[in-house]
C-alpha angles and dihedrals in degrees: 000000000000130000121187130187096250093057121103120250109282094017119120136177137201130247093217111029091184090067092056115104120203121198124192111225124191120225120253098216101197091053091045091051092050089051092049091051092054096041114114123194117193129183104198125195097243095184090055092047090050092049091048090050092050090049090051091050090049091050091050092050091050090049090049093050093046088053090049091050090048091051091048091050091050090048090049091050091049091050090050091049091050090048091051091048091053093044121104091212094097091049099042099062123129095249092062094045127087121198124224089240089059089052090053090050094056097059137334127315093276092070092067092047090050091050091051091048091051090049093057 
């Protein structure tokens, strides 16, 4: 087969036309009619389809980024929770602490010394 620049789209030629064989075929009308009945021609609005596709891609990207933000937020909350669990702030509050002066008030001066000795 041969295709030159001056030919129309879809048109082809032959290098050696003498080698080309042409056969005359008669139409089989019942088969042609059946094919014509099932033939569907559609004229889609390609611009609309492209626009719909771009909107769908945008929607998927937004959904993906929303999911990423949600995961990052969950991760941040988890890190804060871990940080709070490791923090001494909940232990070191005034209600849990006893002053040495309070120890002296309970008994004599030896009570505070005994408490300090037990601590070490």
